[in-house]
Residue, then its C-alpha position, 0 to 999 in steps of 0.5 A: m450472493e450471500f456468504s455464511s460462516v465457515l464451519d470446518d477446519s482443514g488446516v490448508f494454507y492458501t497461496y496467491d499471486g499477491s494482488f487484491d483480486g488474488l486475495l479475494s479469489v482465495i476468500y471465494t474458494a475458502v467460503y465455497s469449499r467450506t474451508t477454514p485456512f490456518g494461513i494465507g500468503v504470497e508463495k514467493n514470500l513463504q518458507f514452506s513446511f513439510n507438515t503443511r498442505y499448500v493450495d495455490i489459488k489462481t486469480n479469478k476476476n469473476h470470483s473476486r468481483r462477487v466477493y467485493d460486491a458481497l462485502f460492499k453490501k455488508i460493510g460498505a465503502f468504509g469497511l472495504r477501504r479499511l481492508y484495502y489499507v490492511f492489504l497494502s500494509n507490511h504486516p506479516e499476518k495481514d492476509i489472515i486478518i483480512y480473511k477473519y474480518m471478512m468472515l465476521a462481516f458476512k455474519n454480522g454486517e456493518i456493525t463489524n466496522s465498529s466492533l473494536s472489542d474484537e481482536t481481529v477488528s481492532s488489529a485491522f483498525k490499527i494497521a489501517e490507521n498506520v497505513s493511512r498516516e504514512t500515506e498522508r505524510f508522503r502526500q505532504f513530503t514527496r517532492f518531484s524533480v523536473m527532469k529532461w523531456g518534461v518528466q517529473y520524478g519523485k522518490i519515496a521509501p515507505n514502510n507500506n506498499i502505498l503507491p496504489v493510493l498515492m498515484p491517484f492523489f498526485i495525478k489529480r495534483l499534476q494533471i497533464i504533467p507526466f511523472v514517475l513515482h519510485d518506491i525504493t523500499h518495494d522496488l516499484c514505480g508508478v508511471y503516469n503518461a498524462k493519460e493513464w497510469y500503472i505500477s510496475s517493477a522498478e528493477g534496473l530503473a535509471p532515473p532520467q537526467k535532471s533539467g538545467r532549471e531543476e539543478d539551478i532551483e536546488k542550488l538556490w534553495q541550498a543557498f537560501f537554507d544556508s543563509i538563514s540557518i544559525k549554526e549555533r542554534t541547530n537542533t537536529k533532534l527537533q528537526k527529526q521530530n518534525m520530519p523523520v529522516r525517512y521523509f526528508r532524505h528524498v526531498w531532493s529526489v535524485k542525487 
């Protein structure tokens, strides 16, 4: 399948369900209808305007796969990963940036990935880098507590929706140990049962009770920390520079 540049401008605002497949379905519709949308977004997050024509696009896995395969041929795995990281970001214009990047990719091919003088490509690069940095920090600083029944529980508060890339990393680390990774910012939780994993709403989630061993470990760590610290030399500013509050706040996952 070959995509070409979109020619006309109809002033349509496309809405979708918030999934990556949904966004790719929007791209498919825009290309084949030869429509240049002036906006794309998730319906539940919008403030509707009477002067705007909204078109809701239902997710179609066949359409999204065709767009994905076409993009892979044009910009490869590197470019696709960049766009996926942009999709996971909290940037308010991420959907239209991804759309514009894809249109450039269909026209120019792999050179798009390095065309940082282009405003769209530069914006995508900066957003993806921000998501990548945050992902790496939560890989380093996330701590799981051992709960009753052998389940491990971790709590994070990321700015971006990075659960989809954190889950495979921790599955590889924990392997046969079931765990729950709770994103309190986006009210989501990643669940791994030692065989498969999924992400669902965390609304009303009540973490399981800590095991007695976990409570003992936390007490021992606190006692160790207190014994080696020198009150007169405490440098809170330096501590926050080395590990910002939003990372260490949930190191002891359940309070």
